[in-house]
N, C-alpha and C positions, 0 to 999 in steps of 0.2 A: 385591888381586885379588878379594876377596869383594865389595866394593861394585860393582866392575866386572861381576862375574858376575850380581849381582842386577839391575844396570841392563840387562845383556844379556838376562836372562830377562824383564824387564818389557817390553823393546823387542820381543821375539819374541812375547809374549802379547798385546800391544796390538792388532796388526792383526787377530787372530782375533775380538776383541770388536767392533772396527769393522766387520769383514766381516759379522757377524751383524746389526748394526744397519742398515748400509747396504743389505744384501740385503733386509731387512724393509721398509725405506723404498721401495726400488725395486719390490718385489713389491706394495706398497700402491698405488704410482703406476700400475703396469701394470694392476692390477685396477680402479682407479678409472676409467682411460681406457676399459677394456673395458666397464665398466658403462654409461658414458655412450653409447657406440656402440649397445649392445643396447637400452637404454631408448628411444632415439630411434626405432629401427626397429620396435619392437613395442608402442608406446604404445597403439594402439587396443584391443588385447585387455585391457590393464590398465584402461582407462576403462570398457569394457563390463562387466568383472568387478565393478568398484566399484558401478556402477549396479544390477546384479543383486543384489548383497549388501545394498545400501542399501534396496532395495524390501522392503516388508512385505506379508504376506498374511493378517493376522488377521481381516479382514472377509470372508473366503471367496473373495476374488479370487485369481486365479492369479498367481504371481510372474512377473516379467519373464523371458522366454526370452532366449537369446543374440541371436537375430535381432530380437526385440522391443526389447531394450535398444539395439541398434544403430540401429533405426528411430527410437526415441525421441530418441537423440542427434542424428541427422541432421535430424529434424524441428525440434529445438531451435535449430539454427543452421548446418546444413550439414555436409559431411564433415569440416570443420575441428574440429568438436566432438569427434570421435574422438581428437583430440590435445590435449584439455583438460588443462592442467597439465603438459604435456610439458617446458616450460622449467624449471619449478621441480623437476621430477622428475630431469632430467639434471643440473642444477647441484647438487641436494641429494644425489643418489645417488653422485656421483663421490667426494666426500670421505668419505662414510659407508662405502661399500664399500672404498675405499682404506684407511681406518682399520681396518676389520674384517680385511681380508686381511693388512695389515701386522702387526697384533697376533697374528693367527692364525699367521702364518709364524714370528714371533719365538718365541711360546710353544711351538709344535710343535718347532722346532729346539732350543730349550732343553731341552724334555722328552726329546727323542731323545738329547741328550748325557748326560742323567742316566741314561736306560735303558741306554745303551751302556757306562756305567761299572759297571753291575751285573753280577756274575758270572753269575747265572742269572735273567735277567728273566722275568717271568710271560708266558705265551703271549699274553695279552690286553693286555699293557702298551702295545704300539704302537697298538692300537685305542682304548684308554682315553686315550692321549696325544692322538690326533686329536680325540676327542670333547671332551676338556677344553679343548684349544686353541680349538676352534670355539666352545665355550660362553663362554670368556673373551673372545674376539674380538667376539662378538655382544653380550655384556653391555656392553662399552665402546661399541660402535657404535650400539646401539639408542637411546641417548639422543640422538644426533645425527640419527637418522632421524625421530623423532616430529614435529618442527616442519614439515619439508617434506612428510611424509606427510599431515598434517592439512590443510595448504594445498592440496596436490594433490587430495585427495579432495573438498574443498569446491568446487574448480573442476570436478571431474569430475561432481559431482552437480548442478551448475548453481546453487549457492548464490551464487557471484560470477562476474562476467563476465571478470575479468582478475586476474593475479597481484598487481599493485600494489593494485587495489581490495580484494582479499581480505586482504592483509597489513595495509593501513592500517585497514580496517573492523574486522577482528578485534582489532587492537591497541587501537583506540579504545574498543571494548566492554569488554574484559577485561584489557588489558595483555598482558604476556608469558604469563600464565596461559592465554590463548586458544590458544596453540600447544602447551600441555602439559595437555590436558583430563584430568579425573579418571579414573584407570585407564589413560590413554593410554600411558604409559611401561611400565607393568606388562604390559599385553596385547601391546605391541610385543615385549617380551622373551619372553613366553610363546609367541608365534608364531615369532619369529626364532631363538631358541636351538635348539629342537627341529628347525626347518627346516634350520639350518646343520649340526647334528650328523647328521641323517639323510642330507642331500645329500652332505656331504663324506665320510662313511663309505662311502656307496654309490659315490661317485666314486673314492675311494682303492681300494676293493675291485675295481671294474671295471678300473682302471688296472693294478693289480698282478696280477690273475688273468686278464685278457683283452687289454687294449690293448698292454701291454708284452711279452706272450708272442710268441715267434717273431720278434722283431726283432733277435735276435743282439746285444743290448746297444746297438743303434743308436737313432736318433731314432724316436719313436713317430709313426706316420702321423697327419696332422691329422684325417682323417675318423674315426679311432678316438677321438681326443680329443673330437671333436664328439659322437659317439654316446654315449660314456661320460658326458659332461656332460649331454646331453639326458635320458638315462635316469635319472641321479641327480636331476636337477631335477624330473622328473615324479614320482618316488618321494617326494621330500621335500614337494612341493606337495600331493599327494593326502593324505598323512598329517596335514598341518597346516592343511587347508582350514577345519575347524571354528574354529580359533583365528583364522584370517584373517577369517572372517565377523564374529566378535565384535569384532575389532580395527577393521574398517571401520565398524561401527555405533557403537562408542564414539567414534571419532575424527570421525565426521560428525555425530552427534547426541548430544553428551555430556550435555545436559540431560535427555535421556529416560531415562537409566539411573543407578542409584545404585551404580556400580562394575561390575567385571567379572562377578561372580557374578549380579547382577541382570540384566545384559545377556544372559548365557548362558541364564538361566531364561526370560526373555522370548522369546528366539529359539526355545527348545525348545517354547514354547507354540504355535508355528506348525507343529510337527511335526519329528521328527528330520531329515527331509530338508532343512530350512532351513540346517543346518550345512554342507551340501554345495553351497549356492547359490553360483553363480559359479565352480564347480570346472572347468567345461569351458573358458571363456575363460582361466581362470588356468592350466590345463594348456597351452592353446594359446599362452599367453605364456611360461610358465616352461620348457617343454620346448625350444623353439628358442632361448630366451634363454640357458639354461645351455649348450646346445650351442655357440652362437656365442660366449658369454662365455669359455669355457675355450679356444677356438681363438684368439680375440683376445688372451686373457691370455698364451698361449704366444708369440704374435707380439710383443706389447709387451714381454715379458720379454727377448726377443732384441734388440729395438731399444734397450732401456735397458741391455743388457749385464749382466743379472743372472747372477752366477756360480753354478754348481752346478745340480742338478736342481730342478724345481718343488717347492713345499712339500707333498709327499705321502709 
């Protein structure tokens, strides 16, 4: 009977492990599909932001304004220039966002199980679990983001005319190293990890203290998911814009800087306001992007049949 009991226990415990892994994979797929939809819709704002952050004003000239950057792009090649790099952005963001959310969901659920086994968990344990899961997820995903971010921004700044030309030319010049410029991975993580932590903490807080209130335990209205996601995205974007400026400059002009610190010092020489360059189009991109993302995310979760509540 004992071997049979052990076998029975093993059989009962196995589906639980599979459920966690399968749910994480499905959450990753749902988030990747959502990211692709959002990136396609809001690409012009991202292109304008990159051009603003790329521009320098050390010679006393004024930096590009939002409308100035838009006019510069249209002058360069018509309205289509606003969508420069959109193909590589969509194709690159889907697996990276999917990887991030899959890892985030898995780590958060695993952490929750550990917390729930504790007799008296610390009041901040749930918050710390969200932050840690977000940090781990983005640490893993940031490596996959750098190559497509570098190619995308080269296209957005007009360095190359097409994705194929950019990839072949960059590879012929420096090999694989061209897609991982010095400091490129580091600054990607310095921007992405705080952004994820700030955004997800804000989203979780708004969901738990506003969106899910008064629903009687029922389904949260989609408009509340959208507002919570939009507000969280705006909060995270504003706090991490200085890191985003440094990231853009390192990844578009890697030979100009001797690492992250050198780029930050060079940017500061233009005045503290240089760190907020591109913040308006970035907010115009991130606020609706996060609102749409979390709504699409909830929809794709249902389509894929993800069991249980969202990873919050």
